[in-house]
Structures are given as structure tokens and as C-alpha cells.
C-alpha positions in Angstrom: 3.3 -19.1 -9.4 6.3 -20.2 -11.4 4.3 -19.6 -14.6 3.6 -16.0 -13.5 7.0 -15.1 -12.1 8.9 -17.0 -14.9 11.0 -20.1 -14.6 14.2 -18.0 -14.3 12.9 -15.8 -11.5 14.9 -15.9 -8.3 13.4 -17.6 -5.2 13.3 -14.1 -3.5 11.3 -12.7 -6.4 8.8 -15.6 -6.3 8.6 -15.3 -2.5 7.9 -11.6 -2.8 5.1 -12.2 -5.3 3.6 -14.8 -3.0 3.7 -12.5 -0.1 2.0 -9.7 -2.1 -0.7 -12.0 -3.3 -1.4 -13.3 0.2 -1.5 -9.7 1.5 -4.1 -8.7 -1.1 -6.1 -11.8 -0.4 -6.2 -10.9 3.3 -7.2 -7.3 2.5 -10.1 -8.6 0.3 -11.2 -10.9 3.1 -11.1 -8.0 5.6 -13.2 -5.9 3.3 -15.6 -8.7 2.7 -15.2 -8.4 -1.0 -17.7 -10.1 -3.2 -14.9 -10.5 -5.8 -11.3 -9.5 -6.0 -8.6 -9.6 -8.7 -5.0 -8.5 -9.1 -3.5 -7.0 -12.2 0.0 -8.5 -12.4 1.7 -8.8 -15.8 3.7 -12.0 -16.3 7.2 -11.5 -15.0 6.2 -8.4 -13.1 5.0 -7.4 -9.6 1.4 -6.8 -8.7 0.4 -3.6 -10.6 -3.1 -3.0 -9.2 -5.8 -4.5 -7.1 -9.5 -4.6 -7.8 -12.3 -5.3 -5.3 -16.1 -5.3 -5.5 -17.9 -5.1 -2.1 -21.2 -4.2 -0.7 -21.1 -1.0 1.3 -23.4 -0.7 4.3 -25.5 2.4 3.6 -28.7 3.5 5.4 -31.8 3.5 3.2 -32.1 7.3 3.2 -28.6 7.6 1.7 -29.3 5.3 -1.2 -29.5 7.9 -4.0 -26.9 9.3 -6.4 -27.2 12.7 -4.8 -26.4 11.3 -1.4 -23.5 9.2 -2.7 -22.1 12.3 -4.6 -22.4 14.4 -1.5 -20.7 11.7 0.7 -17.8 11.4 -1.8 -17.3 15.1 -1.7 -17.3 15.1 2.1 -14.8 12.2 2.5 -12.0 13.1 4.8 -8.5 12.9 3.3 -5.7 13.5 3.3 -5.9 13.4 -0.5 -3.5 14.9 -3.0 -5.2 17.4 -5.2 -9.0 17.5 -5.5 -10.7 14.2 -6.1 -12.6 14.0 -9.4 -16.2 13.1 -8.7 -18.8 12.5 -11.5 -21.9 10.5 -12.1 -22.0 7.7 -14.7 -24.5 5.2 -16.0 -23.3 1.6 -16.0 -25.2 -1.5 -17.3 -25.9 -2.6 -13.7 -27.1 0.9 -12.6 -26.2 4.5 -12.0 -22.9 5.2 -10.1 -20.8 7.9 -8.6 -17.2 7.7 -9.9 -14.4 9.0 -7.7 -10.8 9.3 -8.9 -8.2 10.4 -6.3 -4.7 10.0 -4.9 -3.9 9.5 -1.2 -1.0 8.5 1.0 -0.8 5.0 2.4 0.6 6.2 5.8 -0.5 9.8 6.2 0.7 10.0 9.8 4.3 9.1 9.0 7.0 10.4 6.7 7.2 6.9 5.1 4.6 5.2 3.0 3.7 5.7 -0.6 1.0 7.4 -2.7 -1.8 5.3 -4.2 -4.2 6.3 -6.9 -7.5 4.8 -7.5 -10.9 4.9 -9.1 -14.0 3.8 -7.2 -17.4 3.4 -8.6 -20.2 3.6 -6.0 -23.1 1.8 -7.8 -26.8 1.7 -7.2 -27.8 -1.5 -8.9 -31.2 -1.4 -10.6 -32.3 -4.8 -9.3 -31.1 -4.7 -5.7 -31.4 -2.2 -2.8 -27.6 -2.1 -2.1 -24.6 0.1 -2.8 -21.6 -1.6 -4.4 -18.1 -0.2 -4.3 -16.0 -1.3 -7.3 -12.5 0.0 -6.7 -9.2 -0.3 -8.6 -6.1 0.9 -6.7 -2.5 1.2 -7.9 0.8 2.7 -6.8 2.4 3.2 -10.3 1.3 6.8 -10.7 2.7 7.1 -14.2 0.0 4.6 -15.3 -2.9 6.6 -13.9 -4.7 7.4 -17.2 -4.4 3.8 -18.5 -5.5 2.3 -15.2 -8.4 4.7 -14.8 -9.5 3.5 -18.2 -9.2 -0.1 -16.9 -11.2 0.8 -13.8 -14.0 2.2 -16.0 -14.0 -0.9 -18.2 -14.2 -3.2 -15.1 -17.1 -1.2 -13.7 -18.9 -1.5 -17.1 -18.5 -5.3 -16.9 -20.2 -5.8 -13.6 -23.3 -8.0 -13.8 -25.5 -9.2 -11.0 -27.6 -12.3 -11.3 
């Protein structure tokens, strides 16, 4: 942790980073993530979180058309209209969803998070995978959406 936070970082800053990492670890465990990663530049806070998990979907909904329709029907609240498209990835076809939403919609507090999720139909397995990158630094949206796409392109199943 000292390597990441920097030797000159205050104890409070190191403790805050540890608290963030443990919170994201707990979230990945609750989501039953197959894999999880944090984007945290050296000397900075956690910038984004990435998880890949299997999404339970009934067999009749395992098609791009159904995933696209479900993404369009997802209940918000969202800010603006989500961008939904279909993409081909090396592991299989996917529906890509890019949207912003509040973290605490029922209160006046909270913050806005942005994210890109790829709902993937792997060619070799009868499952749906969700590969999702989330971030709260909205000014980095275009750059982090590009990172989300690159991460989705890198998924391999063996």
C-alpha cells in the first residue's frame, strides 16, 4: 500500500485508500464477480472499478435482441438517455450500455457515477457475462469509456 500511496502520504490518506480498496473488494464479493480490478493511479485515489460477473438469465432471454431490449427497459433513475449499442468482441457478441446514474437517488446526497457495461454472450458457453467499468470522475468519461471498451475486448474464456 505504501508503494501505491507514496512514502510521503499521510497515515489518513493511506487509511482512506485501504478503506476504499476493502469496500470495492466487498462489493465484488457481493456481486460474485469472476474477476475485479481497480484503476488507481500511483499517488491518487481509486479512479474506477471493473468487475466481470455471470448474470443469471433465463435461456429464452439469451439473445442479443433480448439483452438490447432489457437494457432499454432498465429502470433508472438515469441522467440523460443511456447509449445502447451492439458490438462484436473476441469472446462473443455483446450489448454495450453507457449511462450515468445517482448513487443515492432517494436522498439529496450521494454522487453521480458513470459507467460502461458490456453484456456478453460468449460463443463457447451458454451464459451472459457483465463486464462493467464504473467511475465518479465525470470529466474523464470519454477516456474511461475507451478503457471499458479495451477491457471488454481483452476478455478471454478458457
